[in-house]
N, C-alpha and C positions, 0 to 999 in steps of 0.2 A: 559310386556314392560320393556325394558332396561333403566336404568338411563343414564343420559348424560355421566358420567364417564365410566360406563360399556359399552355403545355403542361405545365410542371412543376407549376403549381398544379392543373391538371386531373388530373394523375397522382396528386398527393397526395390530392385529393378522392376519386378513384376507389378508392385504397387504404384510405381511411377508411370507405368503405361496406362493410358485411358481404358477404363472398363467398358466393354461393349457387351450387351446381353441380347441375344436373338431369341425371340418368342414366336413360335410359329407352328404351322401345320405341315402337310406333306411337301409343300414347296420349299419350306425351310429345311426339311429333311434332305431334299435334293441339293440344296446349296451348301449344306453342312460340310462336305469334304473340301469345298473350294474356298470358302470364306477365310480360313486361317492364312492361306497363302496371299490372299488379296488384302488382308488386314494385318500384315506383318507389322509388329510394333505396337499392337493393341493387345490388351488382355481380354480375350474373347471367351465368353461363356454362351452355350447354346442349349435351349430347351425346345425341342421340336417333337411334335406328336401328330401322327396322321389323324385327320378329321377334327383337330382342335378348332373350337369356335372362338370368335372374338371375345364374348363375355368370359369364357374360361381363361383366356389370355390375361384379361384384366385381373381376375382373381389370383392368378399366378404372380403377377406383378405386385399385388397387395401384400404378398407373403415373402417377398424378397428381403433378405437381410440388408446388405449394403446395396443401395440403389445405384445402378450403373450410370456412367457419364452419358452413354448413348444407348437407347433401346431401339432395337430393330424389330419391327412387327411384320409378320407375314401371315395375316389372319383375315378372315372374311369370306374366303373362297368356299367354305363349307356352310356358311350361314344362309338363312332364307332371304333371298333378295327382296321379298315383300316387306321385311322387317327393317326398313331403313332407319327408323327411330332407335331401335335397339343397337344397331351398328353405330349410329351417331353417338349414342351414349357411351359405347365402348371406346370410341376414338377420343371423345372428350375426357373420359375418365383416365385414359392412358396419358394424355397430355397433362392433366391435373396431377397425376401421381408423379410424373417426371419433374414437374416444376419448371420454372422459367430458366434455370441454369443448366438444364440437361436437354438433350436432343431426343426427338422421336423420329425415326426413319420408318416409313410404312410404304410397302409396295402396293400399288393399286392392282385391280383385279381383272384378269382375263378368264372368262368362263362363259360357256353358252348359257342362254336363259334357263331358268328353272321354274317350272309351273307357270310359264308364260311371262315371267319377269326377268329383265336383264339386270346386270350388276352396275348399270350406269348410275343408279341412285347412290350406291356405295362409293363409286369413284367420284361422284359429285361431292359427297360428304368429305372425302379426303382432300379434294382440291380446295374446297371451302375452308377447311381447317388449316390447310397449308398457307392460304392467304392471310388468315387471321393470326397465326402464331409463328413468330420468327424462329422458334425452336423446333419447328416441324419441317420435315423434308419428305416429299413423296417420290418414290422411285416409280417412274412412269412406265411400268411394265407393259401397259397396253401399247404405248408408242414403240417400245423396244421390240415387242413381238411383231408389230406391223413393219417397222423400218428394217428389221433384219430378216423378214420373211421366215421367222422361226417356225419350224415344224413342231406341232404339239401332238401329243398322243391322241388316240381315238376319242378320249373323254373331253378334248378341247381345253384342257387345263395344264397338264404336265408336259414340260419340254423334254427334248433329248438331253443327253449329257452336255453337249455343246451349248444348248440353251441354258442349262443350269449354270454353266461357267459364265455365260454372258450376264445372267441375272446376278450372280455373286459379284461380278465386277461392278455392275451398276449400283448394287447395295453398298459396296465398299467405297465407291466414289462419293455417295451421299454421306456415309459415316465420316469420311475424311473431311468433307466440306463442313460438316456439323461440328466435328471435334476440333477443327482447326481454329475455331474462335469460340468465345464464350457465347452460348446460345442466347442469353438474355440481352446481349449487347448488340 
């Protein structure tokens, strides 16, 4: 048990570390055990729920108390790929909620087509917003899966444990890049 002085010092140290909030679906559940080690020195909070949709993630952000320095998003994989406008709205809302001085890190999507529609439209939205907003970073999960020849499960979405470790490292790299300087500058 910490003494009063020690617990106050620990609380000050914790507040001094940049706050990172992960908001995601089953892919965030998969990276959850690996991110703390990759983001040592950050105050990490995670909210991951299997099958969470992008609009649900925006609602969760709207109800956060203290808004984090960096928001990591792992959403869109469960959304209807025909609904590109809804996804675009969720991405824009997230960037707006974060504001210019905070970072948004969003992993793009690897998933087989659903109902004949691919997720290329979603990935195009992320790339477009990444170009428009200096405080946005896209984890290029599509490239990582291809370049590392990662094995995905039969659903074509979820990687192996090693794949989740690689995904967590890629997310951590973007978080560090983002948190290393003021996003709006």
